A tleap script that builds the chain and sets N, CA, C and O, in Angstrom:
source leaprc.protein.ff14SB
mol = sequence {
  NMET THR PRO TYR GLU ILE ASP GLN LEU ASN
  GLN GLU ARG CYS GLU GLN GLN ASP GLN ALA
  ALA LEU GLU ARG TYR ALA ASP GLY SER THR
  ASP ALA GLY PHE GLY GLN LEU PRO GLN PHE
  ALA ASP PRO ASP TYR LEU ALA GLY TYR VAL
  ALA THR ILE GLN ARG LEU PRO ARG ASP ALA
  GLN GLY LYS ILE ILE HIE SER SER PRO HIE
  GLN HIE PHE ALA PHE GLY LEU ILE ASP SER
  PRO ASP PRO GLY TYR GLY GLU CPHE
}
set mol.1.N position { 0.831 -1.180 0.000 }
set mol.1.CA position { 0.000 0.000 0.000 }
set mol.1.C position { 0.876 1.244 0.000 }
set mol.1.O position { 1.906 1.314 0.671 }
set mol.2.N position { 0.438 2.196 -0.759 }
set mol.2.CA position { 1.188 3.450 -0.803 }
set mol.2.C position { 0.758 4.347 0.359 }
set mol.2.O position { -0.320 4.152 0.922 }
set mol.3.N position { 1.578 5.315 0.717 }
set mol.3.CA position { 1.180 6.247 1.781 }
set mol.3.C position { -0.135 6.968 1.461 }
set mol.3.O position { -0.921 7.268 2.360 }
set mol.4.N position { -0.361 7.241 0.180 }
set mol.4.CA position { -1.608 7.894 -0.218 }
set mol.4.C position { -2.813 6.999 0.096 }
set mol.4.O position { -3.824 7.480 0.609 }
set mol.5.N position { -2.710 5.703 -0.208 }
set mol.5.CA position { -3.802 4.777 0.062 }
set mol.5.C position { -4.047 4.629 1.558 }
set mol.5.O position { -5.196 4.548 1.995 }
set mol.6.N position { -3.002 4.595 2.326 }
set mol.6.CA position { -3.137 4.505 3.785 }
set mol.6.C position { -3.829 5.750 4.314 }
set mol.6.O position { -4.693 5.669 5.187 }
set mol.7.N position { -3.447 6.889 3.785 }
set mol.7.CA position { -4.069 8.150 4.181 }
set mol.7.C position { -5.560 8.154 3.840 }
set mol.7.O position { -6.380 8.605 4.639 }
set mol.8.N position { -5.905 7.659 2.670 }
set mol.8.CA position { -7.303 7.583 2.253 }
set mol.8.C position { -8.096 6.662 3.171 }
set mol.8.O position { -9.214 6.993 3.568 }
set mol.9.N position { -7.530 5.517 3.506 }
set mol.9.CA position { -8.208 4.577 4.406 }
set mol.9.C position { -8.420 5.198 5.786 }
set mol.9.O position { -9.486 5.043 6.383 }
set mol.10.N position { -7.414 5.892 6.287 }
set mol.10.CA position { -7.547 6.556 7.584 }
set mol.10.C position { -8.630 7.623 7.548 }
set mol.10.O position { -9.411 7.752 8.490 }
set mol.11.N position { -8.677 8.378 6.474 }
set mol.11.CA position { -9.694 9.412 6.335 }
set mol.11.C position { -11.092 8.801 6.274 }
set mol.11.O position { -12.015 9.307 6.913 }
set mol.12.N position { -11.256 7.729 5.519 }
set mol.12.CA position { -12.552 7.058 5.433 }
set mol.12.C position { -12.968 6.506 6.796 }
set mol.12.O position { -14.133 6.608 7.181 }
set mol.13.N position { -12.021 5.926 7.522 }
set mol.13.CA position { -12.319 5.391 8.852 }
set mol.13.C position { -12.776 6.503 9.790 }
set mol.13.O position { -13.733 6.326 10.545 }
set mol.14.N position { -12.102 7.641 9.744 }
set mol.14.CA position { -12.481 8.771 10.591 }
set mol.14.C position { -13.872 9.285 10.247 }
set mol.14.O position { -14.654 9.609 11.140 }
set mol.15.N position { -14.181 9.361 8.962 }
set mol.15.CA position { -15.502 9.809 8.541 }
set mol.15.C position { -16.593 8.840 8.996 }
set mol.15.O position { -17.673 9.267 9.404 }
set mol.16.N position { -16.314 7.544 8.928 }
set mol.16.CA position { -17.279 6.544 9.393 }
set mol.16.C position { -17.489 6.653 10.899 }
set mol.16.O position { -18.617 6.525 11.375 }
set mol.17.N position { -16.421 6.887 11.651 }
set mol.17.CA position { -16.541 7.047 13.095 }
set mol.17.C position { -17.334 8.303 13.444 }
set mol.17.O position { -18.149 8.291 14.367 }
set mol.18.N position { -17.093 9.383 12.706 }
set mol.18.CA position { -17.844 10.619 12.941 }
set mol.18.C position { -19.327 10.420 12.661 }
set mol.18.O position { -20.175 10.891 13.418 }
set mol.19.N position { -19.639 9.724 11.573 }
set mol.19.CA position { -21.035 9.467 11.225 }
set mol.19.C position { -21.693 8.588 12.280 }
set mol.19.O position { -22.843 8.824 12.650 }
set mol.20.N position { -20.984 7.586 12.763 }
set mol.20.CA position { -21.531 6.710 13.806 }
set mol.20.C position { -21.794 7.494 15.085 }
set mol.20.O position { -22.797 7.259 15.759 }
set mol.21.N position { -20.912 8.417 15.425 }
set mol.21.CA position { -21.102 9.243 16.617 }
set mol.21.C position { -22.327 10.137 16.463 }
set mol.21.O position { -23.104 10.292 17.405 }
set mol.22.N position { -22.504 10.722 15.287 }
set mol.22.CA position { -23.680 11.561 15.045 }
set mol.22.C position { -24.964 10.752 15.168 }
set mol.22.O position { -25.938 11.223 15.754 }
set mol.23.N position { -24.977 9.556 14.629 }
set mol.23.CA position { -26.161 8.700 14.719 }
set mol.23.C position { -26.433 8.282 16.158 }
set mol.23.O position { -27.587 8.173 16.573 }
set mol.24.N position { -25.377 8.051 16.910 }
set mol.24.CA position { -25.524 7.623 18.300 }
set mol.24.C position { -26.134 8.738 19.148 }
set mol.24.O position { -26.940 8.465 20.038 }
set mol.25.N position { -25.761 9.982 18.883 }
set mol.25.CA position { -26.236 11.099 19.699 }
set mol.25.C position { -27.438 11.808 19.095 }
set mol.25.O position { -27.995 12.702 19.732 }
set mol.26.N position { -27.859 11.442 17.892 }
set mol.26.CA position { -28.929 12.152 17.202 }
set mol.26.C position { -30.302 11.886 17.794 }
set mol.26.O position { -31.237 12.636 17.512 }
set mol.27.N position { -30.459 10.845 18.604 }
set mol.27.CA position { -31.795 10.524 19.095 }
set mol.27.C position { -32.110 11.120 20.463 }
set mol.27.O position { -33.205 10.878 20.972 }
set mol.28.N position { -31.232 11.869 21.074 }
set mol.28.CA position { -31.518 12.525 22.340 }
set mol.28.C position { -31.340 11.659 23.565 }
set mol.28.O position { -31.427 12.163 24.685 }
set mol.29.N position { -31.094 10.379 23.392 }
set mol.29.CA position { -30.990 9.490 24.547 }
set mol.29.C position { -29.766 9.800 25.405 }
set mol.29.O position { -29.811 9.643 26.626 }
set mol.30.N position { -28.680 10.235 24.782 }
set mol.30.CA position { -27.478 10.541 25.556 }
set mol.30.C position { -27.702 11.757 26.448 }
set mol.30.O position { -27.345 11.737 27.626 }
set mol.31.N position { -28.290 12.811 25.896 }
set mol.31.CA position { -28.557 14.000 26.699 }
set mol.31.C position { -29.509 13.686 27.848 }
set mol.31.O position { -29.294 14.135 28.973 }
set mol.32.N position { -30.548 12.924 27.573 }
set mol.32.CA position { -31.511 12.575 28.625 }
set mol.32.C position { -30.867 11.702 29.690 }
set mol.32.O position { -31.112 11.892 30.882 }
set mol.33.N position { -30.052 10.752 29.273 }
set mol.33.CA position { -29.407 9.842 30.221 }
set mol.33.C position { -28.440 10.544 31.151 }
set mol.33.O position { -28.243 10.110 32.286 }
set mol.34.N position { -27.832 11.630 30.682 }
set mol.34.CA position { -26.892 12.378 31.515 }
set mol.34.C position { -27.541 13.573 32.201 }
set mol.34.O position { -26.841 14.392 32.797 }
set mol.35.N position { -28.864 13.689 32.130 }
set mol.35.CA position { -29.572 14.746 32.834 }
set mol.35.C position { -29.422 16.122 32.209 }
set mol.35.O position { -29.597 17.132 32.889 }
set mol.36.N position { -29.103 16.173 30.930 }
set mol.36.CA position { -28.968 17.451 30.229 }
set mol.36.C position { -30.331 17.890 29.693 }
set mol.36.O position { -31.212 17.069 29.440 }
set mol.37.N position { -30.480 19.194 29.528 }
set mol.37.CA position { -31.685 19.705 28.894 }
set mol.37.C position { -31.665 19.345 27.413 }
set mol.37.O position { -30.590 19.154 26.844 }
set mol.38.N position { -32.837 19.249 26.774 }
set mol.38.CA position { -32.856 18.951 25.344 }
set mol.38.C position { -32.128 20.042 24.559 }
set mol.38.O position { -32.217 21.223 24.895 }
set mol.39.N position { -31.415 19.640 23.521 }
set mol.39.CA position { -30.616 20.569 22.728 }
set mol.39.C position { -31.247 20.920 21.388 }
set mol.39.O position { -30.922 21.959 20.813 }
set mol.40.N position { -32.142 20.080 20.877 }
set mol.40.CA position { -32.716 20.280 19.549 }
set mol.40.C position { -34.223 20.095 19.595 }
set mol.40.O position { -34.746 19.452 20.505 }
set mol.41.N position { -34.924 20.659 18.613 }
set mol.41.CA position { -36.378 20.515 18.520 }
set mol.41.C position { -36.778 19.499 17.451 }
set mol.41.O position { -37.950 19.408 17.085 }
set mol.42.N position { -35.817 18.746 16.958 }
set mol.42.CA position { -36.080 17.727 15.942 }
set mol.42.C position { -36.980 16.632 16.531 }
set mol.42.O position { -36.710 16.164 17.637 }
set mol.43.N position { -38.044 16.207 15.827 }
set mol.43.CA position { -38.957 15.193 16.370 }
set mol.43.C position { -38.273 13.874 16.744 }
set mol.43.O position { -38.609 13.285 17.771 }
set mol.44.N position { -37.320 13.400 15.935 }
set mol.44.CA position { -36.626 12.146 16.262 }
set mol.44.C position { -35.791 12.313 17.522 }
set mol.44.O position { -35.755 11.423 18.372 }
set mol.45.N position { -35.126 13.445 17.639 }
set mol.45.CA position { -34.308 13.724 18.818 }
set mol.45.C position { -35.195 13.760 20.069 }
set mol.45.O position { -34.872 13.140 21.083 }
set mol.46.N position { -36.299 14.481 19.991 }
set mol.46.CA position { -37.189 14.595 21.149 }
set mol.46.C position { -37.842 13.263 21.505 }
set mol.46.O position { -38.057 12.981 22.684 }
set mol.47.N position { -38.158 12.444 20.512 }
set mol.47.CA position { -38.739 11.127 20.783 }
set mol.47.C position { -37.748 10.252 21.555 }
set mol.47.O position { -38.131 9.578 22.511 }
set mol.48.N position { -36.485 10.262 21.146 }
set mol.48.CA position { -35.460 9.502 21.868 }
set mol.48.C position { -35.220 10.052 23.253 }
set mol.48.O position { -34.990 9.292 24.193 }
set mol.49.N position { -35.271 11.363 23.392 }
set mol.49.CA position { -35.078 12.015 24.698 }
set mol.49.C position { -36.173 11.590 25.670 }
set mol.49.O position { -35.894 11.182 26.798 }
set mol.50.N position { -37.418 11.690 25.221 }
set mol.50.CA position { -38.557 11.336 26.074 }
set mol.50.C position { -38.545 9.844 26.403 }
set mol.50.O position { -38.821 9.463 27.541 }
set mol.51.N position { -38.233 9.004 25.430 }
set mol.51.CA position { -38.191 7.556 25.686 }
set mol.51.C position { -37.149 7.220 26.740 }
set mol.51.O position { -37.382 6.353 27.582 }
set mol.52.N position { -36.004 7.892 26.709 }
set mol.52.CA position { -34.961 7.637 27.704 }
set mol.52.C position { -35.383 8.153 29.071 }
set mol.52.O position { -35.149 7.493 30.083 }
set mol.53.N position { -36.001 9.326 29.108 }
set mol.53.CA position { -36.491 9.874 30.377 }
set mol.53.C position { -37.463 8.897 31.038 }
set mol.53.O position { -37.439 8.718 32.256 }
set mol.54.N position { -38.308 8.274 30.240 }
set mol.54.CA position { -39.297 7.342 30.783 }
set mol.54.C position { -38.662 6.080 31.350 }
set mol.54.O position { -39.268 5.418 32.192 }
set mol.55.N position { -37.454 5.730 30.908 }
set mol.55.CA position { -36.778 4.522 31.395 }
set mol.55.C position { -35.879 4.778 32.603 }
set mol.55.O position { -35.395 3.826 33.214 }
set mol.56.N position { -35.646 6.037 32.961 }
set mol.56.CA position { -34.748 6.337 34.080 }
set mol.56.C position { -35.352 5.881 35.401 }
set mol.56.O position { -36.574 5.855 35.546 }
set mol.57.N position { -34.501 5.518 36.376 }
set mol.57.CA position { -35.022 5.067 37.676 }
set mol.57.C position { -35.740 6.199 38.413 }
set mol.57.O position { -35.395 7.371 38.268 }
set mol.58.N position { -36.749 5.820 39.210 }
set mol.58.CA position { -37.540 6.803 39.956 }
set mol.58.C position { -37.626 6.400 41.428 }
set mol.58.O position { -37.469 5.231 41.781 }
set mol.59.N position { -37.878 7.392 42.271 }
set mol.59.CA position { -38.062 7.105 43.690 }
set mol.59.C position { -39.533 6.758 43.939 }
set mol.59.O position { -40.308 6.612 42.994 }
set mol.60.N position { -39.918 6.625 45.222 }
set mol.60.CA position { -41.281 6.201 45.567 }
set mol.60.C position { -42.341 7.205 45.107 }
set mol.60.O position { -43.471 6.810 44.819 }
set mol.61.N position { -41.998 8.488 45.035 }
set mol.61.CA position { -42.953 9.507 44.595 }
set mol.61.C position { -42.978 9.666 43.074 }
set mol.61.O position { -43.779 10.447 42.561 }
set mol.62.N position { -42.140 8.962 42.354 }
set mol.62.CA position { -42.097 9.042 40.907 }
set mol.62.C position { -41.102 10.046 40.365 }
set mol.62.O position { -41.043 10.277 39.157 }
set mol.63.N position { -40.312 10.652 41.258 }
set mol.63.CA position { -39.312 11.625 40.828 }
set mol.63.C position { -38.095 10.898 40.253 }
set mol.63.O position { -37.651 9.895 40.812 }
set mol.64.N position { -37.560 11.394 39.149 }
set mol.64.CA position { -36.411 10.768 38.495 }
set mol.64.C position { -35.188 10.883 39.396 }
set mol.64.O position { -34.912 11.943 39.958 }
set mol.65.N position { -34.463 9.782 39.526 }
set mol.65.CA position { -33.250 9.757 40.346 }
set mol.65.C position { -32.058 10.018 39.441 }
set mol.65.O position { -31.733 9.211 38.570 }
set mol.66.N position { -31.407 11.162 39.659 }
set mol.66.CA position { -30.194 11.502 38.922 }
set mol.66.C position { -29.000 11.267 39.833 }
set mol.66.O position { -29.144 11.237 41.055 }
set mol.67.N position { -27.837 11.103 39.250 }
set mol.67.CA position { -26.645 10.935 40.071 }
set mol.67.C position { -26.353 12.239 40.809 }
set mol.67.O position { -26.778 13.312 40.382 }
set mol.68.N position { -25.639 12.140 41.897 }
set mol.68.CA position { -25.304 13.299 42.709 }
set mol.68.C position { -24.401 14.246 41.936 }
set mol.68.O position { -23.499 13.797 41.229 }
set mol.69.N position { -24.630 15.560 42.058 }
set mol.69.CA position { -23.738 16.507 41.386 }
set mol.69.C position { -22.343 16.537 42.004 }
set mol.69.O position { -21.423 17.121 41.432 }
set mol.70.N position { -22.182 15.912 43.165 }
set mol.70.CA position { -20.881 15.888 43.837 }
set mol.70.C position { -20.012 14.731 43.373 }
set mol.70.O position { -18.850 14.650 43.771 }
set mol.71.N position { -20.530 13.841 42.552 }
set mol.71.CA position { -19.785 12.657 42.142 }
set mol.71.C position { -19.382 12.740 40.675 }
set mol.71.O position { -19.735 11.865 39.885 }
set mol.72.N position { -18.654 13.776 40.309 }
set mol.72.CA position { -18.217 13.931 38.927 }
set mol.72.C position { -16.903 13.215 38.649 }
set mol.72.O position { -16.565 13.002 37.485 }
set mol.73.N position { -16.157 12.839 39.669 }
set mol.73.CA position { -14.871 12.198 39.491 }
set mol.73.C position { -14.914 10.818 40.135 }
set mol.73.O position { -15.689 10.582 41.061 }
set mol.74.N position { -14.089 9.921 39.647 }
set mol.74.CA position { -14.111 8.543 40.132 }
set mol.74.C position { -13.645 8.437 41.575 }
set mol.74.O position { -14.162 7.609 42.325 }
set mol.75.N position { -12.685 9.251 41.980 }
set mol.75.CA position { -12.181 9.195 43.338 }
set mol.75.C position { -11.449 10.485 43.661 }
set mol.75.O position { -11.152 11.288 42.776 }
set mol.76.N position { -11.163 10.670 44.940 }
set mol.76.CA position { -10.456 11.872 45.371 }
set mol.76.C position { -11.290 12.685 46.336 }
set mol.76.O position { -12.437 12.345 46.623 }
set mol.77.N position { -10.714 13.747 46.828 }
set mol.77.CA position { -11.390 14.576 47.814 }
set mol.77.C position { -12.552 15.362 47.209 }
set mol.77.O position { -13.433 15.801 47.948 }
set mol.78.N position { -12.580 15.545 45.935 }
set mol.78.CA position { -13.634 16.324 45.286 }
set mol.78.C position { -14.986 15.629 45.403 }
set mol.78.O position { -16.022 16.291 45.334 }
set mol.79.N position { -14.999 14.318 45.579 }
set mol.79.CA position { -16.257 13.575 45.624 }
set mol.79.C position { -17.068 13.824 46.889 }
set mol.79.O position { -18.249 13.478 46.923 }
set mol.80.N position { -16.497 14.395 47.899 }
set mol.80.CA position { -17.187 14.563 49.161 }
set mol.80.C position { -18.295 15.600 49.052 }
set mol.80.O position { -18.075 16.680 48.504 }
set mol.81.N position { -19.498 15.288 49.572 }
set mol.81.CA position { -20.570 16.282 49.571 }
set mol.81.C position { -20.318 17.382 50.605 }
set mol.81.O position { -20.964 18.429 50.562 }
set mol.82.N position { -19.388 17.155 51.527 }
set mol.82.CA position { -19.043 18.139 52.551 }
set mol.82.C position { -18.008 19.114 51.977 }
set mol.82.O position { -16.881 18.702 51.702 }
set mol.83.N position { -18.356 20.400 51.788 }
set mol.83.CA position { -17.415 21.324 51.164 }
set mol.83.C position { -16.164 21.569 52.002 }
set mol.83.O position { -15.146 21.997 51.458 }
set mol.84.N position { -16.206 21.313 53.294 }
set mol.84.CA position { -15.047 21.543 54.140 }
set mol.84.C position { -14.120 20.332 54.249 }
set mol.84.O position { -13.078 20.409 54.899 }
set mol.85.N position { -14.485 19.233 53.627 }
set mol.85.CA position { -13.713 18.006 53.745 }
set mol.85.C position { -12.403 18.137 52.992 }
set mol.85.O position { -12.401 18.502 51.817 }
set mol.86.N position { -11.311 17.853 53.636 }
set mol.86.CA position { -10.014 17.825 52.982 }
set mol.86.C position { -9.366 19.182 52.829 }
set mol.86.O position { -8.420 19.326 52.055 }
set mol.87.N position { -9.850 20.189 53.551 }
set mol.87.CA position { -9.198 21.500 53.447 }
set mol.87.C position { -7.842 21.456 54.104 }
set mol.87.O position { -7.637 20.713 55.064 }
set mol.88.N position { -6.909 22.248 53.598 }
set mol.88.CA position { -5.565 22.276 54.133 }
set mol.88.C position { -5.426 23.344 55.186 }
set mol.88.O position { -4.347 23.515 55.753 }
savepdb mol mol.pdb
quit
């Protein structure tokens, strides 16, 4: 294979990955699953958003259970809900 052909294959692979990413996020399920507000008014996007919202876990009163805003990192002092924890 020539360097030009390798370059073409890499470019095609990148374009396919970009298209797959767009298709994966185009239905709104990712935004809904991560607790984000809807980003588009497209009917397909909103249908996926609403369908995902309906599948999220709920408490006894029917309120959607989202992850804690204090748990953005896997580990470390930042995870503590106590703002004074770990001060120097």
